[in-house]
ZAVOLO-919176 format. One record per residue (C-alpha): residue in three letters; chain; x, y, z. Coordinates in Angstrom, 3 decimals. Layout:
N
{r "ala" "A" {X Y Z}} ...
! end
This chain:
287
{r "met" "A" {-25.416 11.257 1.103}} {r "ala" "A" {-21.816 11.033 2.316}} {r "lys" "A" {-19.307 8.995 0.325}} {r "lys" "A" {-17.912 5.871 1.935}} {r "ile" "A" {-14.214 5.024 1.655}} {r "val" "A" {-12.440 1.922 2.940}} {r "val" "A" {-8.695 2.306 3.458}} {r "cys" "A" {-6.787 -0.956 3.831}} {r "gly" "A" {-3.704 0.044 5.747}} {r "gly" "A" {-5.472 3.083 7.154}} {r "asn" "A" {-3.396 3.043 10.329}} {r "gly" "A" {-0.125 3.535 8.438}} {r "phe" "A" {2.069 6.507 7.567}} {r "leu" "A" {0.160 7.396 4.377}} {r "gly" "A" {-3.088 5.521 5.008}} {r "ser" "A" {-3.858 7.457 8.190}} {r "arg" "A" {-3.485 10.731 6.299}} {r "ile" "A" {-5.856 9.504 3.590}} {r "cys" "A" {-8.368 8.805 6.362}} {r "lys" "A" {-7.827 12.306 7.755}} {r "val" "A" {-8.446 14.014 4.406}} {r "ala" "A" {-11.552 11.930 3.741}} {r "val" "A" {-12.946 12.789 7.187}} {r "gly" "A" {-12.326 16.457 6.383}} {r "arg" "A" {-14.598 16.100 3.369}} {r "gly" "A" {-17.375 14.607 5.453}} {r "trp" "A" {-16.978 11.070 4.135}} {r "asp" "A" {-17.687 7.897 6.082}} {r "val" "A" {-14.273 6.332 6.644}} {r "ile" "A" {-13.338 2.769 7.565}} {r "ser" "A" {-9.730 1.783 8.195}} {r "ile" "A" {-8.777 -1.884 7.933}} {r "ser" "A" {-5.605 -3.283 9.467}} {r "arg" "A" {-4.519 -6.147 11.676}} {r "ser" "A" {-4.113 -3.924 14.726}} {r "gly" "A" {-7.012 -1.466 14.389}} {r "glu" "A" {-6.293 2.066 15.597}} {r "pro" "A" {-2.759 3.358 14.941}} {r "thr" "A" {0.025 3.721 17.425}} {r "trp" "A" {0.016 7.464 16.919}} {r "ser" "A" {3.601 8.065 18.012}} {r "ala" "A" {4.741 5.822 15.142}} {r "ile" "A" {3.077 7.877 12.404}} {r "thr" "A" {2.738 11.407 13.824}} {r "ser" "A" {4.722 13.719 16.077}} {r "ser" "A" {2.338 13.117 18.991}} {r "pro" "A" {1.420 9.991 20.973}} {r "asn" "A" {-2.136 11.278 21.353}} {r "ala" "A" {-4.999 10.512 18.992}} {r "pro" "A" {-5.951 13.612 16.946}} {r "pro" "A" {-9.567 14.875 17.136}} {r "trp" "A" {-10.451 13.729 13.609}} {r "ser" "A" {-9.597 10.105 14.468}} {r "thr" "A" {-12.863 9.652 16.387}} {r "ser" "A" {-14.690 9.915 13.054}} {r "val" "A" {-12.900 6.860 11.632}} {r "lys" "A" {-14.040 3.283 12.224}} {r "trp" "A" {-10.776 1.514 13.059}} {r "gln" "A" {-11.531 -2.095 12.152}} {r "lys" "A" {-9.330 -5.162 12.592}} {r "ala" "A" {-9.058 -7.558 9.663}} {r "asp" "A" {-6.474 -9.615 7.787}} {r "ile" "A" {-5.701 -8.511 4.221}} {r "leu" "A" {-4.832 -12.145 3.412}} {r "lys" "A" {-8.287 -13.325 4.515}} {r "pro" "A" {-11.008 -11.573 2.486}} {r "glu" "A" {-13.807 -12.987 4.613}} {r "thr" "A" {-12.548 -10.807 7.495}} {r "tyr" "A" {-12.988 -7.560 5.555}} {r "lys" "A" {-15.470 -8.280 2.754}} {r "pro" "A" {-18.582 -7.125 4.701}} {r "met" "A" {-16.952 -3.713 5.220}} {r "leu" "A" {-16.764 -3.128 1.453}} {r "asn" "A" {-20.542 -3.122 1.119}} {r "asp" "A" {-21.854 0.177 -0.313}} {r "ala" "A" {-18.345 1.668 -0.479}} {r "asp" "A" {-17.658 4.340 -3.092}} {r "ala" "A" {-13.929 3.656 -3.069}} {r "val" "A" {-11.441 1.159 -1.673}} {r "val" "A" {-7.763 2.003 -1.155}} {r "his" "A" {-4.901 -0.493 -0.905}} {r "ser" "A" {-2.085 1.075 1.145}} {r "met" "A" {-0.519 -2.061 2.593}} {r "gly" "A" {2.573 -2.784 0.504}} {r "ile" "A" {5.949 -3.482 2.090}} {r "leu" "A" {9.263 -1.724 1.424}} {r "leu" "A" {11.576 -4.318 2.988}} {r "glu" "A" {11.148 -8.056 3.369}} {r "ala" "A" {12.167 -9.924 6.504}} {r "asp" "A" {15.490 -11.065 4.973}} {r "tyr" "A" {16.590 -7.500 4.280}} {r "lys" "A" {15.400 -6.328 7.711}} {r "gly" "A" {17.276 -9.212 9.317}} {r "val" "A" {20.545 -8.114 7.710}} {r "ile" "A" {20.026 -4.488 8.735}} {r "thr" "A" {19.279 -5.428 12.359}} {r "gly" "A" {22.064 -8.016 12.536}} {r "lys" "A" {19.693 -10.953 13.053}} {r "glu" "A" {20.752 -12.643 9.827}} {r "ser" "A" {24.091 -12.984 8.058}} {r "pro" "A" {24.582 -10.574 5.143}} {r "trp" "A" {25.295 -13.381 2.686}} {r "ser" "A" {22.245 -15.552 3.361}} {r "gly" "A" {19.877 -12.646 3.983}} {r "leu" "A" {20.803 -10.594 0.932}} {r "ser" "A" {21.007 -13.661 -1.298}} {r "arg" "A" {17.437 -14.494 -0.490}} {r "ala" "A" {16.233 -10.861 -0.499}} {r "phe" "A" {17.699 -10.212 -3.963}} {r "ser" "A" {16.644 -13.545 -5.451}} {r "ala" "A" {14.959 -13.354 -8.847}} {r "thr" "A" {11.642 -14.560 -7.534}} {r "lys" "A" {9.852 -15.627 -4.366}} {r "gly" "A" {6.534 -17.234 -3.682}} {r "gly" "A" {3.433 -15.138 -3.281}} {r "ser" "A" {0.125 -16.904 -2.829}} {r "gln" "A" {-1.905 -19.189 -5.034}} {r "asn" "A" {-2.867 -17.457 -8.291}} {r "pro" "A" {-5.334 -14.720 -7.205}} {r "leu" "A" {-7.102 -14.904 -10.571}} {r "glu" "A" {-7.940 -18.572 -9.935}} {r "arg" "A" {-8.972 -17.998 -6.333}} {r "lys" "A" {-12.574 -18.627 -5.333}} {r "glu" "A" {-14.462 -15.605 -4.048}} {r "gly" "A" {-13.661 -15.132 -0.360}} {r "glu" "A" {-10.855 -17.721 -0.395}} {r "ala" "A" {-7.897 -16.788 1.801}} {r "leu" "A" {-4.446 -16.180 0.365}} {r "glu" "A" {-1.952 -18.863 1.343}} {r "pro" "A" {1.720 -17.748 1.532}} {r "gln" "A" {3.835 -20.009 -0.672}} {r "glu" "A" {7.204 -19.472 1.025}} {r "lys" "A" {8.038 -22.338 3.395}} {r "asp" "A" {8.429 -20.009 6.372}} {r "gly" "A" {5.281 -18.059 5.528}} {r "gln" "A" {7.263 -14.901 4.835}} {r "leu" "A" {5.373 -11.802 3.733}} {r "thr" "A" {7.033 -11.294 0.366}} {r "tyr" "A" {6.699 -8.543 -2.215}} {r "glu" "A" {4.778 -11.032 -4.345}} {r "leu" "A" {2.294 -11.625 -1.547}} {r "met" "A" {1.834 -8.107 -0.166}} {r "asn" "A" {2.577 -5.765 -3.073}} {r "arg" "A" {0.944 -7.901 -5.759}} {r "asp" "A" {-1.402 -10.671 -4.647}} {r "ser" "A" {-3.092 -8.871 -1.733}} {r "ala" "A" {-3.784 -5.862 -3.983}} {r "ile" "A" {-5.230 -7.981 -6.795}} {r "thr" "A" {-7.395 -9.877 -4.311}} {r "leu" "A" {-8.679 -6.703 -2.648}} {r "ala" "A" {-9.538 -5.278 -6.073}} {r "gln" "A" {-11.374 -8.493 -6.949}} {r "glu" "A" {-13.407 -8.367 -3.742}} {r "ala" "A" {-14.171 -4.667 -4.285}} {r "ser" "A" {-15.340 -5.379 -7.828}} {r "ser" "A" {-17.565 -8.227 -6.635}} {r "gln" "A" {-19.197 -5.742 -4.219}} {r "asn" "A" {-19.741 -3.273 -7.108}} {r "val" "A" {-17.385 -0.684 -5.619}} {r "pro" "A" {-16.906 1.949 -8.371}} {r "ser" "A" {-13.328 3.065 -7.616}} {r "phe" "A" {-10.170 1.303 -6.494}} {r "val" "A" {-6.927 3.066 -5.550}} {r "phe" "A" {-3.628 1.209 -5.398}} {r "ile" "A" {-0.727 2.973 -3.698}} {r "ser" "A" {2.108 1.967 -6.005}} {r "ala" "A" {5.501 3.640 -6.398}} {r "ala" "A" {7.261 5.889 -8.894}} {r "ala" "A" {10.148 3.479 -9.382}} {r "gly" "A" {12.463 1.054 -7.675}} {r "ala" "A" {15.811 2.068 -6.193}} {r "pro" "A" {19.356 0.652 -6.363}} {r "met" "A" {19.273 -0.423 -2.715}} {r "leu" "A" {16.010 -2.354 -3.085}} {r "pro" "A" {15.427 -5.744 -4.726}} {r "lys" "A" {14.023 -5.351 -8.245}} {r "arg" "A" {11.001 -7.382 -7.190}} {r "tyr" "A" {9.827 -4.449 -5.042}} {r "ile" "A" {8.777 -2.491 -8.119}} {r "thr" "A" {8.055 -5.360 -10.536}} {r "thr" "A" {5.431 -6.802 -8.184}} {r "lys" "A" {3.722 -3.411 -7.971}} {r "arg" "A" {3.728 -3.098 -11.766}} {r "asp" "A" {2.353 -6.637 -12.043}} {r "ala" "A" {-0.485 -5.688 -9.697}} {r "glu" "A" {-1.292 -2.587 -11.747}} {r "ser" "A" {-1.408 -4.429 -15.068}} {r "thr" "A" {-3.426 -7.358 -13.715}} {r "ile" "A" {-6.013 -5.148 -12.026}} {r "ala" "A" {-6.370 -2.931 -15.098}} {r "ser" "A" {-6.779 -5.833 -17.531}} {r "ser" "A" {-8.772 -8.276 -15.400}} {r "leu" "A" {-11.235 -5.958 -13.656}} {r "pro" "A" {-12.629 -3.580 -16.293}} {r "lys" "A" {-15.637 -2.619 -14.152}} {r "leu" "A" {-13.376 -0.860 -11.656}} {r "arg" "A" {-12.158 2.689 -12.141}} {r "ser" "A" {-8.628 1.803 -11.094}} {r "ile" "A" {-6.256 4.547 -9.994}} {r "phe" "A" {-2.555 3.773 -9.528}} {r "ile" "A" {-0.840 6.381 -7.370}} {r "arg" "A" {2.925 6.434 -7.976}} {r "pro" "A" {4.694 8.686 -5.457}} {r "gly" "A" {8.402 8.818 -4.821}} {r "phe" "A" {9.951 8.827 -1.358}} {r "leu" "A" {7.614 10.108 1.380}} {r "tyr" "A" {9.000 12.319 4.146}} {r "asp" "A" {7.670 14.116 7.190}} {r "pro" "A" {9.223 15.770 10.280}} {r "ser" "A" {7.381 13.257 12.465}} {r "arg" "A" {9.860 10.706 11.082}} {r "met" "A" {13.123 12.578 11.395}} {r "phe" "A" {15.136 9.887 9.602}} {r "thr" "A" {13.205 10.671 6.413}} {r "met" "A" {14.351 14.304 6.287}} {r "pro" "A" {18.003 13.844 5.198}} {r "ile" "A" {16.920 11.166 2.714}} {r "ala" "A" {14.397 13.582 1.233}} {r "ala" "A" {16.998 16.353 1.083}} {r "ala" "A" {19.366 14.092 -0.849}} {r "gly" "A" {16.500 13.017 -3.102}} {r "ser" "A" {15.606 16.621 -3.861}} {r "val" "A" {19.176 17.346 -4.921}} {r "gly" "A" {19.220 14.206 -7.053}} {r "asn" "A" {15.921 15.180 -8.639}} {r "met" "A" {17.230 18.650 -9.547}} {r "val" "A" {20.413 17.228 -11.063}} {r "asn" "A" {18.425 14.615 -12.981}} {r "ser" "A" {16.094 17.293 -14.342}} {r "met" "A" {19.053 19.404 -15.458}} {r "ile" "A" {20.479 16.549 -17.528}} {r "gly" "A" {17.185 15.511 -19.090}} {r "gly" "A" {16.311 12.610 -16.816}} {r "arg" "A" {19.305 10.492 -17.815}} {r "leu" "A" {19.760 9.212 -14.242}} {r "ser" "A" {16.247 7.803 -13.934}} {r "trp" "A" {17.049 4.439 -15.507}} {r "ile" "A" {19.770 3.648 -12.983}} {r "ala" "A" {18.763 5.616 -9.860}} {r "gly" "A" {14.991 5.198 -10.051}} {r "ala" "A" {13.158 6.601 -7.044}} {r "ala" "A" {16.419 8.007 -5.678}} {r "val" "A" {16.098 10.873 -8.181}} {r "glu" "A" {12.294 11.166 -8.079}} {r "lys" "A" {10.958 14.256 -6.310}} {r "pro" "A" {10.221 13.408 -2.637}} {r "leu" "A" {6.693 14.224 -1.460}} {r "lys" "A" {4.981 14.781 1.865}} {r "pro" "A" {2.387 12.123 2.717}} {r "asp" "A" {-0.206 14.832 3.454}} {r "leu" "A" {0.090 16.046 -0.141}} {r "val" "A" {-0.244 12.522 -1.518}} {r "ala" "A" {-3.275 11.906 0.700}} {r "glu" "A" {-4.952 15.042 -0.651}} {r "ala" "A" {-4.263 13.810 -4.173}} {r "val" "A" {-5.708 10.351 -3.454}} {r "val" "A" {-8.984 11.736 -2.146}} {r "glu" "A" {-9.208 14.297 -4.963}} {r "ala" "A" {-8.612 11.534 -7.522}} {r "ile" "A" {-11.506 9.561 -6.063}} {r "glu" "A" {-13.706 12.671 -6.184}} {r "asp" "A" {-12.781 13.435 -9.803}} {r "gly" "A" {-14.414 10.787 -11.978}} {r "ala" "A" {-12.123 11.618 -14.903}} {r "val" "A" {-9.000 10.364 -13.091}} {r "lys" "A" {-8.053 6.830 -14.032}} {r "gly" "A" {-4.912 4.761 -14.493}} {r "val" "A" {-1.401 5.867 -13.574}} {r "val" "A" {-1.007 9.043 -11.488}} {r "gly" "A" {2.642 10.096 -11.360}} {r "thr" "A" {4.425 12.784 -9.376}} {r "ser" "A" {3.340 15.784 -11.463}} {r "asp" "A" {-0.271 14.575 -11.507}} {r "ile" "A" {-0.171 13.966 -7.749}} {r "glu" "A" {0.942 17.551 -7.220}} {r "ala" "A" {-1.709 18.860 -9.610}} {r "leu" "A" {-4.468 16.945 -7.830}} {r "ala" "A" {-3.256 18.177 -4.431}} {r "thr" "A" {-3.278 21.765 -5.728}} {r "lys" "A" {-6.804 21.259 -7.021}} {r "ala" "A" {-7.834 19.953 -3.602}} {r "trp" "A" {-6.217 22.965 -1.905}} {r "arg" "A" {-8.109 25.352 -4.180}} {r "arg" "A" {-11.329 23.501 -3.453}} {r "gly" "A" {-10.720 24.021 0.256}} {r "met" "A" {-10.184 27.748 -0.263}} {r "leu" "A" {-13.589 28.240 -1.842}} 
! end
């Protein structure tokens, strides 16, 4: 019987590639997002849907409203959360010129922002309510609370495995809350939901030629990673992900699916483990 995987954020840059790899293994694949099927030109080098995409069920649901996606988790072998955000609206507003640098960055780099009500005290199926006055999608809400809630709902449906797409580290140009909310999600899921085999994938910067702007960033990151390795990792504490080895999303996707397949994989999966899992998947495909 084919495995069933549910990818929340399956129409995104990494999520779509996880769907592709799972389809290649003959799994039943459901993607959950607010918009359904991807805008292919935004995540690949072609505006046309690839042949494998017809094997995915592109479902519309709201990650903040579990009742919209809970039925899709039934009988799933694994659920993946790939819906975190890199930049909040304040930071985006400064970059695009829609908000003044002072007010936007002051709010973006504030010590804390509201997420939702405490997910651990939430009733089963209860929607997440954004706590910021303007309803902003904050790191606390998307990177932490939505992941904890999805893991809770997966556990209640007796899903064996849960994968959270985390990150290797923060970066100097990002608010500290970007990474602390991801670490909070990891620790809460691991300690509060012992029935789940939780897997925390921690890649560095993801690059691909279909997003040309990522290529020079990845090149700089590769140089930084080599320098950091040569001096024993002494730059990691200050540069974070800026000196972590950049990875292609296809490689990370292979690692995610291989981690689900391998029942011994659990907990934090860092860069070297991601590469090892992807190599294992490649060897499996060669047999």
